[in-house]
C-alpha positions as CSV (number, residue, x, y, z in Angstrom):
1,M,27.5,15.6,-23.9
2,S,26.1,16.5,-27.5
3,N,27.3,12.9,-28.8
4,D,26.0,11.5,-25.9
5,V,22.7,13.2,-26.8
6,E,22.9,12.6,-30.6
7,K,23.1,8.7,-29.5
8,S,20.2,9.0,-27.3
9,K,18.4,10.2,-30.3
10,D,19.6,7.5,-32.9
11,G,18.1,5.2,-30.5
12,L,14.8,5.9,-30.7
13,Q,14.1,6.5,-27.2
14,G,14.7,2.6,-26.5
15,E,18.7,2.5,-25.6
16,H,19.8,3.8,-22.0
17,V,22.4,6.2,-22.1
18,D,24.3,6.6,-18.9
19,I,25.7,10.1,-19.0
20,D,27.7,11.8,-16.1
21,H,25.3,15.0,-15.3
22,V,26.8,18.1,-14.4
23,E,28.6,18.3,-11.1
24,L,26.0,21.2,-10.2
25,K,27.8,21.5,-6.8
26,Q,30.9,22.3,-7.9
27,N,29.7,25.2,-10.2
28,P,28.2,28.4,-8.5
29,D,27.0,29.9,-11.7
30,L,24.7,26.5,-12.6
31,M,24.0,25.9,-8.7
32,R,22.7,29.9,-8.2
33,E,20.1,29.3,-11.5
34,A,19.1,26.3,-9.5
35,F,18.6,28.3,-6.4
36,D,16.6,31.2,-8.2
37,G,14.7,28.2,-10.0
38,E,13.4,26.3,-7.3
39,N,12.9,30.2,-5.6
40,R,10.3,31.1,-8.6
41,E,8.4,27.4,-7.8
42,H,7.7,28.9,-4.3
43,E,6.8,32.4,-4.8
44,M,4.6,31.7,-8.2
45,G,0.4,31.4,-7.0
46,V,-1.7,29.1,-8.2
47,W,-3.3,31.7,-10.4
48,E,0.3,32.7,-11.5
49,A,0.9,29.4,-12.3
50,A,-2.0,28.5,-14.5
51,K,-1.9,31.9,-16.3
52,T,2.1,31.4,-17.5
53,H,1.7,28.0,-17.3
54,P,-1.9,26.8,-20.1
55,W,-0.5,24.2,-21.9
56,A,0.9,22.2,-19.1
57,C,-2.0,22.1,-17.3
58,F,-3.8,21.1,-20.9
59,W,-1.0,18.3,-21.7
60,A,-1.7,17.3,-17.9
61,F,-4.9,17.0,-18.3
62,I,-4.7,14.8,-21.6
63,M,-2.2,12.1,-20.0
64,C,-5.1,12.2,-17.0
65,F,-8.1,11.8,-19.3
66,T,-7.0,8.5,-20.5
67,I,-8.4,7.5,-17.1
68,V,-11.7,7.9,-18.5
69,M,-11.5,4.4,-20.3
70,E,-10.6,2.3,-17.1
71,S,-13.3,4.6,-15.5
72,F,-16.1,3.9,-18.0
73,D,-15.2,0.3,-18.4
74,M,-15.4,-0.3,-14.2
75,F,-18.8,1.4,-14.1
76,L,-20.2,-0.6,-16.8
77,N,-19.8,-3.6,-15.1
78,T,-21.6,-2.7,-12.0
79,N,-24.2,-1.1,-14.4
80,F,-24.8,-4.3,-16.1
81,V,-25.3,-6.8,-13.5
82,A,-28.4,-3.8,-12.7
83,L,-29.6,-3.7,-16.4
84,T,-32.7,-5.7,-16.9
85,K,-32.1,-7.0,-20.5
86,F,-28.4,-8.5,-19.4
87,K,-29.7,-10.2,-16.2
88,E,-32.4,-11.6,-18.6
89,V,-30.2,-13.2,-20.7
90,Y,-27.5,-13.9,-18.3
91,G,-28.8,-14.1,-14.7
92,V,-30.3,-17.0,-12.3
93,A,-34.2,-17.1,-11.1
94,V,-33.8,-16.4,-7.4
95,A,-37.2,-17.8,-5.3
96,G,-39.4,-15.1,-3.7
97,S,-37.9,-13.1,-6.9
98,T,-39.7,-12.1,-10.5
99,E,-36.3,-10.9,-11.8
100,K,-33.5,-12.6,-12.1
101,V,-29.8,-11.5,-10.8
102,I,-26.5,-12.5,-11.7
103,P,-24.6,-14.9,-9.7
104,T,-22.1,-13.3,-7.0
105,R,-19.4,-15.3,-8.5
106,W,-19.9,-13.9,-12.0
107,Q,-20.5,-10.4,-10.7
108,S,-17.2,-10.7,-8.9
109,A,-15.4,-11.9,-12.1
110,L,-16.7,-9.3,-14.1
111,F,-15.7,-6.8,-11.5
112,Q,-12.6,-8.2,-10.5
113,S,-11.0,-9.3,-13.9
114,G,-10.1,-5.8,-15.2
115,Q,-8.1,-5.1,-12.2
116,C,-6.1,-8.5,-12.3
117,G,-5.1,-7.4,-16.1
118,A,-4.5,-3.8,-15.1
119,F,-2.6,-5.3,-11.9
120,I,-0.1,-7.2,-14.9
121,G,-0.2,-3.7,-16.5
122,V,1.3,-1.4,-13.5
123,F,3.4,-3.7,-13.1
124,L,5.1,-3.6,-17.0
125,A,4.6,0.4,-16.7
126,G,7.6,1.2,-14.7
127,P,10.3,-0.8,-17.0
128,I,8.5,0.1,-20.2
129,T,8.9,4.1,-19.0
130,N,12.0,4.3,-17.8
131,R,13.2,3.0,-21.3
132,I,10.7,4.4,-23.9
133,G,9.6,7.5,-22.0
134,Y,5.9,8.4,-20.6
135,R,4.5,9.3,-23.9
136,W,5.1,6.6,-25.9
137,T,4.4,4.3,-23.2
138,C,0.8,5.9,-23.4
139,I,0.5,5.5,-27.1
140,L,1.0,1.7,-26.9
141,G,-1.7,1.5,-24.1
142,L,-3.9,3.5,-26.7
143,I,-3.4,0.6,-29.3
144,L,-3.4,-2.0,-27.1
145,M,-7.1,-0.5,-25.4
146,N,-8.4,-0.1,-29.5
147,A,-7.4,-3.5,-29.9
148,T,-8.9,-5.5,-26.9
149,I,-12.7,-3.6,-26.6
150,F,-13.1,-5.7,-29.8
151,V,-13.0,-8.6,-27.5
152,S,-15.5,-7.6,-24.8
153,F,-18.0,-6.4,-27.2
154,F,-18.1,-9.8,-29.7
155,A,-18.6,-11.3,-26.4
156,N,-21.4,-14.3,-26.3
157,S,-21.1,-15.6,-22.6
158,L,-20.1,-14.2,-19.4
159,A,-16.5,-16.1,-19.9
160,V,-15.6,-14.1,-23.2
161,M,-16.5,-11.0,-21.1
162,V,-14.7,-11.6,-18.2
163,V,-11.8,-12.4,-20.6
164,G,-11.9,-9.4,-22.9
165,Q,-12.1,-7.3,-19.6
166,A,-8.8,-8.9,-18.4
167,L,-7.3,-7.5,-21.6
168,E,-8.4,-4.7,-20.9
169,G,-7.2,-3.8,-17.9
170,V,-3.2,-4.0,-19.1
171,P,-3.4,-0.9,-21.2
172,W,-5.2,0.5,-17.7
173,G,-2.5,-0.5,-15.6
174,L,-0.4,1.8,-18.1
175,F,-2.4,4.5,-18.2
176,I,-3.1,4.6,-14.3
177,A,0.5,4.1,-13.3
178,N,2.0,7.1,-15.5
179,S,-0.8,9.2,-15.6
180,P,0.1,11.3,-12.1
181,A,3.8,10.6,-12.7
182,Y,3.6,12.9,-15.7
183,A,1.1,15.4,-14.4
184,S,3.1,15.8,-11.5
185,E,6.6,16.4,-13.5
186,I,5.1,18.1,-16.3
187,V,3.4,21.4,-14.4
188,P,4.6,23.6,-11.3
189,L,4.7,23.2,-7.8
190,A,1.5,25.4,-7.5
191,L,-0.4,23.4,-9.6
192,R,0.8,20.0,-8.8
193,G,-2.2,19.5,-6.3
194,A,-5.5,20.0,-8.7
195,C,-3.4,18.9,-12.0
196,T,-2.8,15.4,-10.1
197,A,-6.6,15.9,-8.8
198,T,-7.9,15.8,-12.4
199,L,-7.7,11.6,-12.5
200,Q,-10.6,11.3,-10.1
201,M,-12.7,14.0,-12.3
202,S,-11.7,11.5,-15.6
203,W,-13.4,8.5,-13.5
204,S,-16.5,11.1,-13.0
205,I,-16.1,11.8,-16.4
206,G,-16.1,8.0,-17.3
207,S,-19.0,7.5,-14.4
208,I,-21.7,10.6,-15.9
209,I,-21.4,8.6,-19.7
210,V,-22.0,5.7,-18.5
211,A,-24.6,6.6,-16.2
212,G,-26.0,7.9,-19.0
213,A,-25.5,5.0,-21.6
214,C,-26.9,2.4,-19.2
215,Y,-29.9,4.9,-18.5
216,C,-30.7,5.4,-22.1
217,Y,-30.0,1.5,-22.8
218,N,-31.5,0.2,-20.2
219,H,-35.6,-0.4,-21.6
220,R,-34.0,-1.8,-25.0
221,Q,-34.9,-5.6,-25.7
222,D,-32.3,-6.9,-27.4
223,D,-27.8,-7.2,-27.2
224,W,-27.8,-4.0,-28.1
225,A,-28.5,-2.9,-24.4
226,W,-24.9,-3.9,-23.4
227,R,-23.4,-3.7,-26.6
228,A,-24.2,-0.1,-27.6
229,P,-22.7,1.3,-24.0
230,L,-19.6,-1.4,-24.8
231,A,-18.9,0.0,-28.3
232,L,-18.5,3.6,-26.8
233,Q,-15.2,2.2,-26.0
234,W,-14.3,3.3,-29.2
235,M,-14.5,7.1,-29.3
236,F,-11.7,7.7,-26.4
237,P,-8.2,5.9,-27.7
238,T,-7.8,7.8,-31.1
239,P,-8.6,10.8,-30.0
240,L,-6.5,10.9,-27.6
241,L,-3.7,8.8,-29.1
242,I,-3.3,11.5,-31.5
243,L,-3.2,14.2,-28.7
244,V,-0.5,12.7,-26.7
245,F,1.5,11.8,-29.8
246,L,1.9,15.8,-29.9
247,A,2.3,16.3,-26.3
248,P,5.8,17.3,-24.6
249,E,7.6,14.7,-22.8
250,S,8.4,15.2,-19.1
251,P,11.5,17.1,-18.8
252,W,12.6,15.4,-15.7
253,W,12.6,11.9,-17.9
254,L,14.8,13.5,-20.5
255,I,17.2,15.0,-18.1
256,R,17.5,11.5,-16.8
257,R,18.5,10.1,-20.5
258,G,20.6,12.8,-20.5
259,R,19.2,14.8,-23.2
260,K,19.3,17.7,-22.4
261,E,18.5,19.9,-25.2
262,E,15.3,18.1,-25.5
263,A,14.6,18.6,-21.6
264,L,15.2,22.7,-22.6
265,R,12.6,22.3,-25.4
266,S,10.3,20.5,-23.4
267,I,10.1,23.3,-20.3
268,K,9.5,26.1,-23.1
269,R,6.9,24.4,-24.0
270,L,5.5,23.6,-21.0
271,G,5.3,27.6,-20.1
272,K,9.0,28.4,-19.4
273,E,9.5,30.7,-22.9
274,K,11.9,32.7,-21.7
275,E,15.2,31.7,-22.1
276,E,16.7,32.7,-18.1
277,E,13.6,30.9,-16.3
278,A,13.9,28.0,-18.7
279,H,17.5,27.7,-17.8
280,Q,16.8,27.9,-14.2
281,A,14.4,24.9,-14.3
282,L,16.2,23.2,-16.3
283,A,19.1,23.8,-13.7
284,M,17.0,23.1,-10.6
285,M,15.5,19.5,-12.3
286,E,19.4,18.4,-13.2
287,R,20.2,19.8,-9.2
288,T,17.4,16.8,-8.1
289,I,18.2,14.6,-10.3
290,E,22.6,14.5,-9.3
291,I,21.3,14.3,-5.6
292,E,19.4,11.4,-6.3
293,K,21.9,10.0,-8.4
294,E,24.1,9.9,-6.0
295,Q,21.7,7.5,-4.0
296,G,21.9,4.8,-6.9
297,G,22.1,4.1,-10.5
298,N,19.5,2.8,-12.6
299,P,16.2,2.2,-11.0
300,S,14.9,-1.2,-10.4
301,L,11.8,-2.4,-8.6
302,I,14.3,-3.9,-5.8
303,D,15.3,-0.4,-5.1
304,L,11.8,0.6,-3.8
305,F,12.4,-1.7,-0.8
306,K,15.1,-0.1,0.2
307,G,16.5,2.4,2.8
308,T,13.8,5.2,3.0
309,D,12.6,4.6,-0.4
310,L,10.8,1.9,1.1
311,R,8.9,4.2,3.3
312,R,7.7,6.3,0.3
313,T,6.8,3.0,-1.4
314,A,4.7,1.9,1.7
315,I,3.0,5.8,1.5
316,A,2.2,5.5,-1.8
317,C,1.0,1.8,-1.8
318,F,-1.3,2.8,1.6
319,C,-2.8,6.0,-0.1
320,Y,-3.6,3.6,-3.1
321,A,-5.0,0.8,-1.2
322,G,-6.8,2.8,1.3
323,Q,-9.0,4.0,-1.8
324,N,-11.3,0.8,-1.1
325,F,-11.5,1.1,2.0
326,A,-13.6,3.8,2.9
327,G,-16.8,3.8,1.1
328,N,-15.7,3.9,-2.4
329,L,-16.9,0.7,-3.1
330,I,-20.2,1.9,-2.8
331,A,-19.9,4.6,-5.2
332,N,-18.0,2.1,-7.4
333,Q,-21.3,-0.6,-7.3
334,A,-23.9,2.8,-6.7
335,T,-26.8,1.7,-9.6
336,F,-26.9,-2.2,-7.5
337,F,-26.8,-0.5,-4.2
338,F,-29.6,1.8,-5.1
339,E,-31.2,-1.3,-6.0
340,Q,-30.3,-3.3,-3.1
341,A,-31.5,-0.2,-1.0
342,G,-35.2,-0.4,-2.6
343,M,-34.9,1.7,-5.4
344,S,-36.7,0.4,-8.4
345,S,-34.5,-0.2,-11.7
346,D,-35.3,2.9,-13.2
347,R,-35.2,4.7,-9.9
348,A,-31.5,3.5,-9.3
349,F,-30.0,4.4,-13.0
350,Q,-31.5,8.0,-12.4
351,L,-29.9,8.0,-9.0
352,N,-26.6,7.0,-10.8
353,L,-26.3,9.9,-13.1
354,V,-27.4,12.4,-10.4
355,N,-24.5,10.5,-8.1
356,S,-21.7,11.1,-11.0
357,C,-22.6,14.0,-12.0
358,L,-22.3,15.3,-8.1
359,Q,-19.1,13.1,-8.0
360,F,-17.9,15.7,-10.9
361,V,-19.1,18.9,-9.3
362,A,-17.1,17.9,-5.9
363,N,-13.7,16.7,-8.5
364,A,-14.0,20.8,-8.7
365,L,-14.4,21.7,-5.6
366,S,-11.0,19.8,-4.6
367,W,-8.9,21.9,-6.9
368,V,-9.6,24.9,-4.2
369,I,-9.8,21.8,-1.6
370,T,-6.4,21.3,-2.5
371,A,-4.9,25.1,-3.2
372,W,-5.9,26.4,0.7
373,F,-5.9,23.1,2.0
374,G,-2.6,20.5,3.3
375,R,-2.7,16.9,1.9
376,R,-2.3,15.4,5.2
377,T,-5.5,17.8,6.0
378,V,-7.4,16.9,3.6
379,Y,-7.0,13.2,3.5
380,L,-7.4,12.9,7.4
381,W,-10.8,15.4,7.7
382,G,-12.2,13.7,4.6
383,T,-11.5,9.7,5.9
384,A,-13.4,11.0,9.3
385,T,-16.4,12.6,7.5
386,N,-17.0,9.4,5.6
387,I,-16.4,7.3,8.9
388,T,-19.4,9.5,10.5
389,L,-21.5,9.0,7.5
390,L,-21.2,5.3,7.1
391,I,-21.9,4.7,10.7
392,I,-25.4,6.6,10.0
393,L,-25.8,4.4,6.9
394,G,-25.8,1.5,8.8
395,I,-28.0,2.8,11.6
396,V,-30.6,4.0,9.2
397,A,-30.3,0.6,7.3
398,S,-30.8,-1.7,11.3
399,I,-33.9,0.0,11.8
400,E,-37.6,-0.9,10.0
401,Q,-37.3,-0.1,6.3
402,N,-39.7,1.9,4.6
403,N,-39.8,4.3,1.4
404,S,-37.9,7.2,4.2
405,T,-35.2,4.8,5.1
406,N,-34.8,3.6,1.3
407,L,-34.5,7.1,0.4
408,A,-32.5,8.4,3.1
409,Q,-29.8,5.0,2.5
410,A,-29.8,6.2,-1.3
411,S,-29.4,10.2,-0.2
412,L,-25.9,8.7,2.5
413,G,-24.9,6.6,-0.7
414,I,-24.6,9.6,-2.6
415,L,-23.0,11.9,0.3
416,I,-20.0,9.4,1.0
417,S,-19.5,9.6,-3.0
418,F,-19.5,12.8,-2.9
419,V,-17.4,13.4,-0.2
420,F,-14.5,10.5,-1.4
421,A,-14.8,12.4,-5.2
422,G,-13.9,15.4,-3.3
423,T,-11.1,14.8,-0.7
424,L,-10.1,10.8,-0.5
425,G,-10.3,10.1,-4.0
426,P,-8.0,13.5,-5.5
427,I,-5.7,14.0,-2.6
428,S,-4.6,10.2,-2.9
429,Y,-3.2,10.8,-5.9
430,T,-1.3,14.4,-5.3
431,I,-0.1,12.3,-2.3
432,I,1.4,9.2,-4.4
433,S,2.8,11.5,-7.2
434,E,4.6,14.0,-4.8
435,T,5.8,11.0,-2.2
436,S,7.8,9.0,-5.1
437,S,11.8,10.3,-5.6
438,V,12.3,11.1,-9.5
439,R,14.4,8.6,-10.1
440,L,11.9,6.1,-9.1
441,R,8.7,7.6,-9.8
442,A,7.7,5.3,-12.6
443,L,7.6,2.4,-10.6
444,S,6.7,3.6,-7.5
445,T,3.3,4.7,-8.7
446,G,3.2,1.5,-10.7
447,V,4.0,-0.5,-7.6
448,G,1.1,1.4,-5.0
449,R,-1.8,1.2,-7.9
450,A,-0.8,-2.4,-7.6
451,A,-1.5,-2.4,-3.8
452,Y,-5.0,-0.7,-4.5
453,Y,-5.7,-3.4,-6.8
454,L,-4.6,-6.3,-4.7
455,A,-6.6,-4.5,-1.9
456,E,-9.4,-4.1,-4.5
457,I,-9.9,-7.6,-5.7
458,P,-11.0,-9.4,-2.2
459,M,-13.0,-5.9,-1.6
460,I,-14.6,-6.1,-4.8
461,Y,-15.8,-9.7,-4.2
462,L,-16.8,-9.0,-0.1
463,S,-18.9,-5.8,-1.5
464,S,-20.8,-7.9,-4.4
465,K,-21.7,-10.5,-1.0
466,M,-22.7,-8.0,1.3
467,L,-25.1,-6.6,-1.3
468,N,-26.4,-9.5,-3.0
469,T,-29.7,-11.1,-2.6
470,T,-27.6,-14.7,-3.3
471,G,-25.1,-13.2,-0.4
472,W,-25.6,-11.5,2.8
473,N,-28.0,-9.1,1.4
474,L,-26.9,-6.4,3.8
475,A,-27.8,-3.5,2.0
476,G,-26.7,0.0,3.9
477,K,-25.5,-2.6,7.1
478,C,-22.6,-2.6,4.9
479,G,-21.6,0.7,6.2
480,Y,-20.3,-0.6,9.8
481,V,-17.9,-2.7,7.7
482,W,-16.0,-0.1,6.1
483,A,-16.4,2.9,9.1
484,G,-14.3,0.0,10.5
485,T,-12.1,-0.1,7.7
486,A,-11.8,3.6,7.1
487,C,-10.8,4.0,10.9
488,V,-8.1,2.1,10.5
489,C,-7.0,4.1,7.5
490,W,-7.6,7.1,9.9
491,I,-5.3,5.8,12.3
492,L,-2.3,4.7,9.9
493,A,-2.7,8.3,8.2
494,Y,-2.6,10.5,11.3
495,F,1.0,8.6,12.2
496,F,2.3,8.1,9.0
497,L,0.9,10.6,6.3
498,P,3.5,13.3,5.9
499,E,2.9,16.9,4.4
500,L,4.2,17.5,1.0
501,K,2.6,20.6,0.3
502,H,4.9,23.5,-1.4
503,R,7.7,20.9,-1.2
504,T,9.9,20.7,-4.0
505,Y,11.4,17.1,-5.1
506,R,14.8,18.4,-3.8
507,E,13.2,19.4,-0.3
508,A,10.8,16.0,-0.2
509,D,14.0,13.8,-0.7
510,I,16.0,15.7,2.4
511,L,12.9,15.1,4.5
512,F,12.5,11.4,4.0
513,N,16.4,11.3,4.0
514,R,16.5,12.5,7.2
515,K,13.9,10.0,8.5
516,V,11.8,13.1,10.1
517,P,8.6,12.4,11.4
518,A,5.6,12.4,9.1
519,R,3.7,14.9,11.8
520,K,6.9,17.4,11.5
521,F,7.1,17.3,7.7
522,K,5.6,20.5,7.5
523,S,7.3,22.7,10.3
524,T,10.5,21.4,9.3
525,V,12.5,23.8,7.7
526,I,15.0,23.1,4.5
527,A,17.4,26.1,3.2
528,V,17.2,26.6,-0.5
529,D,21.1,25.8,-0.5
530,E,21.0,22.2,1.1
531,N,22.0,19.3,-0.4
532,E,21.9,16.5,2.1
């Protein structure tokens, strides 16, 4: 074992090391340690886990905070189409209007180009992560991010800006594929929901900064009206790169690579400082990895679509793609939505800032919600609430319009965003990170996010078409469309979404291997000594 570990160190994390893990099932002492480690995970409450593992929470947040760059850029583009000077330079005149507008095709291109780049990035993330680890993959993405921002910043046409967004999208894909996986692997079981939910909080932080910057620069009469907000992107990558370099690697990834000693050091850095607890956690991880190892060798994309892993992949894809069908695109295009709902440009930017701050509050509330309620419960009730609100939005937009109905549409848009940010958004990341097997996690989160982009790209076009005055000009009537798609999501979730709260990765493996129906996951008992 020691020789193999040395080999892996010399390979600078790059070369795969095939190591036979300790046969835990034939070693009573190590099995006992694995039992104790898993029991300790189940017994630990949220507050106790947070007090004893503050560094694990910190490093999980840092990795999740990389998502702020995707959020920042995505919300920036949706604000640009409502920015006065940007419309003046790149917009076209519309009959009956004193203001220019960005044509629908360019709106869609600006919104979609980053997602197209990210689509490539998420497929690259799995193989790269399996080879060099979560930390070095993230560092690579941050270096690329620093470089690609130059293209957007110096762009002098919409075409060049679209290319810049596409290039920036590649590192976004690396971040979004790895962040939920890394966060779920380094924190105790009780904190998984809260820590993976910080991904949605990073989205809100990005949108708050963008909303504030665009509101401040909306009245500028030069190119800095949009170049200054673009330049603000450079404040993220370098500080994050330093912090990620200092972060510990996921012990699960290290054990899979046969680097047991490094995994033990990582476990201690993450909060289990006592030797006994650290070894128990190590044994628990080794046991789970050995069980999964019996199902296949080196992970590949094809494995995601074989046997029980196909079901797990489908759930990850559904949760990610479903985010686009329950009102989320109203939140992502909030400023433009407020303008189409009858608000002035200044008021639209003000409401967008309020909306972003309320989303942050909702994200914080989601920590309490995930601690008290199951993943399935939060998803179903959150979706049902937004279906109701979306139908009401459609009704309000269908009656005769005046200042009161305009304000009502804007308020409902904010409320829909608030509900999404407190339920559907954060809980989706938790479900995705818990559903995939340890062996395929890096690949599964990437493919799941790819499903998100596959759904989002046409939905962005549809959303722009519905809101734009040069398109269908539906304003709040789009609520009927999103309510219909959200209903489909609710039905699919009711029948196929399992409950994995308080389940270790070993228990999740067993439940899926036994093909337990989704609605029986919560009630099925898995003993601590079961391996199959």
